[in-house]
C-alpha positions in Angstrom: -7.3 0.5 37.5 -9.3 3.8 37.9 -7.6 6.4 39.6 -10.1 9.2 41.0 -9.6 11.7 44.0 -11.7 9.6 46.5 -8.5 7.2 47.0 -4.9 6.7 46.5 -3.7 5.0 43.7 -2.3 2.4 45.2 -5.6 2.0 46.9 -7.2 1.9 43.8 -4.2 -1.0 42.3 -5.0 -3.3 45.6 -8.9 -3.1 44.9 -8.4 -4.2 41.4 -5.9 -7.1 42.7 -8.1 -8.2 45.2 -10.8 -8.6 42.1 -8.5 -10.1 39.5 -6.3 -12.6 41.7 -7.2 -15.9 41.2 -10.1 -14.5 38.5 -8.3 -14.3 35.3 -8.0 -17.3 32.5 -5.4 -15.0 31.0 -2.2 -13.3 32.0 -3.2 -10.0 32.9 -1.6 -6.3 33.8 -3.3 -2.8 34.4 -3.3 0.7 32.7 -3.3 3.1 35.6 -6.5 5.2 34.8 -6.1 8.9 35.3 -9.6 10.3 36.0 -10.3 14.0 36.1 -7.8 16.6 37.5 -5.7 14.5 39.8 -4.8 16.3 42.8 -1.2 17.2 42.1 0.0 15.2 45.4 -1.1 12.1 43.6 1.8 12.4 41.0 4.4 11.5 43.5 2.1 8.4 44.0 1.8 7.8 40.3 5.6 7.7 40.0 5.9 4.5 42.9 2.8 2.8 40.8 4.7 2.7 37.7 8.1 1.9 39.7 5.9 -1.2 40.8 5.1 -2.1 37.3 2.1 -0.2 36.4 3.8 0.9 33.4 1.1 2.1 31.2 -1.3 5.4 32.4 -4.2 6.1 30.6 -5.1 9.6 30.0 -8.8 11.0 28.4 -9.0 14.4 27.0 -13.1 14.4 27.0 -15.6 13.5 29.0 -17.1 11.7 25.9 -20.6 12.4 26.7 -22.5 14.9 28.4 -23.6 14.2 31.5 -22.2 10.8 32.2 -21.7 11.2 35.7 -18.0 10.9 36.2 -15.1 12.9 34.9 -13.1 11.8 32.8 -10.7 14.6 31.0 -7.5 15.2 32.7 -6.9 19.0 31.9 -4.2 20.0 29.6 -1.9 21.4 32.1 -2.3 18.3 34.4 -1.6 16.4 31.6 1.6 18.3 31.2 2.7 17.0 34.3 1.7 13.8 34.4 4.0 13.1 31.1 6.8 14.4 33.0 6.3 12.1 35.7 5.4 9.2 33.3 8.7 9.7 31.1 11.0 10.0 34.4 9.6 6.9 35.7 10.0 5.4 32.2 6.3 4.7 31.4 4.2 5.2 28.8 1.0 7.3 28.3 -2.2 5.9 26.5 -4.7 8.6 25.1 -7.9 8.3 24.3 -7.9 12.0 22.6 -10.7 14.1 21.3 -11.1 17.6 21.7 -13.6 17.9 24.3 -14.9 21.4 23.4 -16.0 20.4 20.3 -17.6 17.0 21.0 -19.9 18.9 23.8 -20.4 21.5 21.5 -21.5 19.1 18.4 -23.9 17.6 21.3 -25.7 20.6 22.0 -25.8 21.8 18.2 -27.4 18.4 17.1 -29.7 18.5 20.3 -31.0 21.8 19.5 -31.3 20.9 15.8 -33.3 17.9 17.1 -30.9 15.6 15.0 -30.0 13.2 17.9 -30.4 9.9 16.2 -27.1 7.8 16.6 -26.7 7.9 12.9 -25.3 11.3 13.5 -22.5 10.0 15.9 -19.7 10.8 13.0 -20.5 14.7 13.4 -20.2 14.4 17.2 -16.9 12.7 17.9 -15.6 14.4 14.1 -12.4 14.2 12.3 -11.4 17.7 13.2 -12.0 16.6 16.9 -9.3 13.8 16.4 -6.8 16.1 14.1 -6.9 18.9 17.3 -6.6 16.5 20.0 -4.2 14.6 18.6 -1.9 17.5 17.8 -2.3 19.3 20.9 -1.6 16.2 23.0 1.4 15.2 20.9 3.2 18.7 20.9 3.0 18.4 25.0 4.9 15.5 24.6 7.3 16.8 22.4 8.1 19.3 24.9 8.7 16.5 27.5 12.0 14.7 27.2 11.5 11.1 27.4 8.0 11.1 26.8 6.2 8.4 24.7 2.7 8.4 23.7 0.9 5.4 22.7 -2.5 6.7 21.1 -5.2 4.6 21.5 -8.8 4.4 18.9 -7.1 6.1 15.8 -10.3 6.3 14.1 -9.4 9.4 11.5 -6.9 10.2 8.6 -6.1 13.4 10.6 -4.7 11.2 13.5 -2.8 9.2 11.5 -1.4 12.2 10.0 -0.9 13.9 13.2 1.4 10.6 14.6 3.2 10.4 11.1 4.2 13.7 12.0 5.3 13.3 15.1 7.1 10.2 14.2 8.7 11.8 10.9 10.6 14.3 13.4 12.1 11.1 15.5 9.5 11.3 18.5 8.4 8.0 20.2 4.6 8.3 19.1 2.5 5.4 18.7 -0.9 4.5 17.5 -3.4 1.5 17.5 -6.8 1.3 15.8 -9.9 -1.6 16.2 -10.9 -3.6 13.7 -14.0 -1.9 14.1 -12.7 1.1 12.4 -10.7 -1.0 9.9 -14.5 -2.8 8.9 -17.1 -0.8 9.5 -18.0 3.2 8.6 -20.5 5.7 9.6 -22.6 4.3 7.2 -22.8 1.5 9.0 -25.0 3.5 11.4 -28.0 3.2 9.1 -28.3 -0.3 9.2 -30.7 -2.1 11.4 -29.1 -2.4 14.8 -26.8 -0.1 13.8 -25.7 0.1 17.6 -23.8 -2.5 17.8 -20.9 -1.2 15.4 -20.3 1.5 17.9 -17.3 2.8 20.0 -16.0 5.8 20.9 -14.5 7.7 19.2 -17.5 7.2 16.5 -16.8 5.2 13.3 -16.0 7.8 10.3 -15.9 7.7 6.9 -14.8 5.3 3.6 -11.8 7.8 3.4 -10.9 7.4 6.8 -11.0 3.6 6.9 -8.6 3.9 3.6 -6.0 6.0 5.3 -6.1 3.8 8.1 -5.7 0.5 6.0 -2.6 2.4 4.2 -1.5 3.6 7.7 -1.5 -0.5 8.9 0.3 -1.2 5.6 3.5 1.1 5.9 4.2 1.1 9.6 2.1 4.7 10.7 -0.1 2.7 12.7 1.2 -0.3 14.7 -1.4 -2.1 16.5 -4.8 -3.4 15.6 -6.3 -4.0 19.3 -9.7 -4.2 20.7 -12.1 -2.4 23.0 -13.6 -4.6 24.6 -17.2 -4.2 26.4 -19.4 -7.7 26.9 -22.5 -6.5 27.1 -26.1 -8.1 26.0 -27.4 -7.5 22.7 -30.4 -5.5 24.6 -27.9 -3.1 26.5 -26.3 -2.4 22.7 -29.6 -1.7 21.1 -31.3 -0.1 24.3 -29.9 3.4 23.5 -31.3 5.4 20.1 -30.0 8.9 20.7 -26.2 10.3 20.5 -26.2 10.8 24.0 -27.4 7.2 25.0 -25.9 4.5 22.9 -23.6 2.5 24.7 -19.9 2.1 23.6 -17.3 -0.8 23.3 -18.2 -3.8 21.5 -17.7 -7.7 21.4 -14.7 -8.2 19.8 -11.7 -10.7 21.4 -12.6 -13.9 20.2 -12.9 -12.8 16.4 -10.2 -10.3 16.0 -7.4 -12.2 14.9 -9.2 -15.0 12.5 -10.7 -11.2 10.9 -7.5 -9.6 10.5 -5.7 -12.7 9.2 -8.4 -12.4 6.6 -8.3 -8.9 5.9 -4.6 -8.5 6.0 -3.0 -11.9 4.6 -6.1 -13.0 2.6 -7.4 -10.1 1.1 -4.7 -7.4 1.1 -1.7 -9.4 0.8 0.4 -8.8 3.8 2.8 -11.0 4.7 1.9 -13.4 8.2 5.1 -11.6 9.8 3.7 -8.4 9.6 -0.2 -9.6 10.8 1.5 -11.1 13.5 3.5 -8.0 14.5 0.3 -5.9 14.1 -2.0 -8.3 16.3 0.6 -9.1 19.1 4.2 -8.4 19.0 4.1 -4.4 18.7 2.0 -4.0 21.3 3.8 -6.4 23.6 7.2 -4.1 22.4 5.5 -1.0 23.3 3.3 -1.9 26.6 6.2 -3.1 28.5 6.1 -7.0 27.6 8.3 -8.0 25.5 10.2 -10.3 24.9 8.2 -12.2 27.8 5.2 -12.0 25.6 5.2 -11.3 21.8 8.1 -13.5 20.9 8.7 -17.1 20.2 12.3 -17.2 21.7 14.1 -19.0 24.4 13.1 -18.1 27.6 10.0 -16.3 26.2 6.7 -17.3 28.1 5.4 -19.8 25.1 2.1 -18.0 24.5 1.3 -19.4 21.0 -1.3 -19.3 19.2 -1.9 -22.1 16.4 -4.2 -21.0 13.1 -5.6 -23.4 10.9 -5.6 -21.3 7.8 -7.7 -22.0 3.9 -10.7 -22.0 5.8 -14.0 -20.8 4.6 -15.5 -20.5 8.2 -18.7 -18.3 8.9 -18.9 -16.2 11.8 -22.0 -16.7 14.2 -22.8 -15.0 17.7 -23.9 -18.9 18.8 -20.2 -20.3 17.8 -18.7 -17.4 20.5 -18.4 -17.0 24.1 -18.3 -13.5 24.8 -21.4 -12.5 25.0 -25.1 -13.2 22.6 -24.2 -11.0 19.8 -21.6 -10.4 17.3 -21.0 -7.2 15.5 -19.0 -9.7 12.8 -22.1 -12.0 12.3 -22.0 -13.7 8.8 -18.3 -12.4 7.8 -16.2 -15.4 6.1 -13.0 -16.1 7.6 -9.9 -17.8 6.2 -8.0 -18.3 9.5 -9.3 -19.5 13.0 -7.5 -20.1 16.1 -7.1 -23.9 16.5 -5.1 -24.1 19.6 -4.3 -21.5 22.1 -1.4 -21.9 24.5 -0.8 -19.8 27.7 2.8 -20.5 29.3 3.2 -24.0 27.9 -0.4 -25.3 28.9 -3.1 -25.9 26.0 -6.2 -24.1 27.0 -8.2 -24.1 24.0 -8.0 -27.0 21.6 -10.4 -27.6 18.5 -13.2 -25.6 20.4 -12.7 -26.8 23.9 -11.6 -25.0 26.9 -9.2 -26.3 29.1 -8.4 -23.3 31.5 -8.9 -22.2 34.8 -9.5 -19.1 36.4 -6.2 -19.8 38.3 -4.3 -20.0 35.4 -4.2 -15.9 35.0 -0.5 -14.1 36.3 -0.5 -10.4 37.1 2.5 -9.1 34.9 5.1 -6.1 36.1 6.0 -4.6 33.1 8.7 -2.3 31.8 8.7 -0.1 28.6 12.2 -0.3 27.0 14.7 2.6 26.4 14.2 1.8 23.1 10.7 2.2 22.8 10.9 5.5 24.5 13.7 7.2 22.9 12.7 7.1 19.2 10.0 5.7 16.8 11.4 2.2 17.5 8.6 -0.2 15.7 
C-alpha cells in the first residue's frame, strides 16, 4: 500500500482493498509502504493501521534511480520515529536498504564518464552502499526497544555481515534474499538480453553469491523470496542504460522448483530446511504463522505437493506470469504437481481450478518471540 503525502494511510488502504477484494486467486495482505518524508502527524494513522492487522511497514533508504518522478527515500530521522511507532504497536519494518548518497553519486560519476551501459549497474548499486545502509538502519533499530527489521533483497556479502553481527548481539534482525542473487551475478548483465536478470539492488559478484549461499545454509539469511514485477519482455529489454532499465522480475512460478533443485538436490539441504526458507520462516516473521507456513490442526491447509526426481526444463511457453522467464533452459528436479488453498485444490497436474474470489484478506500480528530476539 503506497502511503504518501496526498492521502491518509487509511485512504490508501481503502483504495487497495477496493482494488483487490474479489480479484485475487490466493490469500493476501498488504505492506504499508511509507514514501518519502511522511508528515509526522501521519504516524498516528500508522499506529492505527498496524493495530488493524497491517503488521508490516516497508521503508526505502534510497530513491533507487535519479529522476524517478516520486520520492521513495525516507530520511533517517523519520525512519527512527517510524520504527518507534512500529515497535510500540507490535509490527515489523521491511527495509530496502541502499545508501542514497553513494548510489546517486555513482550514477552521476558513470554518466560523466560515459559508462552508462547497464552492465555497470553493480558499480552503482554497489556492495559498499549495502554495507553502509544496512549498518545505519540496523543501528537505528537497535536503539528502539522492540524494533524488528526484515531486510529485503539482501544482495551482497556486506549485507549478510551486517545482519549477522546484529543477530549475534541478540537483536531481532531478519534477512531475505532472492533466487536472482543466488543464481545470477553481475557477469550475467553482459549476456544478450542481460536486462532480464536485473532487479534492485543490482546483481553483485560471484563472491557475494558464495556468501549468500553460505548464509542460507547457516541461518544468517532466513527467507528466499521474489521481487515480482510481471511485465512483457519488450519492457524488460527497452532500456539499455544504468538509469532506464526495468527492475523486478518474473519469478514466482519457478521459485519453488528452482530452489528445491539448488538447495536439496545440488547442495544437500534437508527438505525441512528448504521448506523453512521458501515458506515457513516468512510466515513466522511477517505475522502469518501458524495460520500459514505450517501443516497442523487449525492451520489453513495451504499445501503444495512437489513431484521430485524430475528432469524438467523451464520454458517461458509453459509458464503463466508473462511472455519470458529469466530461468529459460534451467533444468529442475522438482515441480509443483498440486496446489491446495485452504483445502481447495486450485492447481492439479498443470490445470488451474481456482477463482478470482478465492483470495481472502489476511490480518496479521507479529509474535512477541519474533520481535524480541532472532527467533528464526
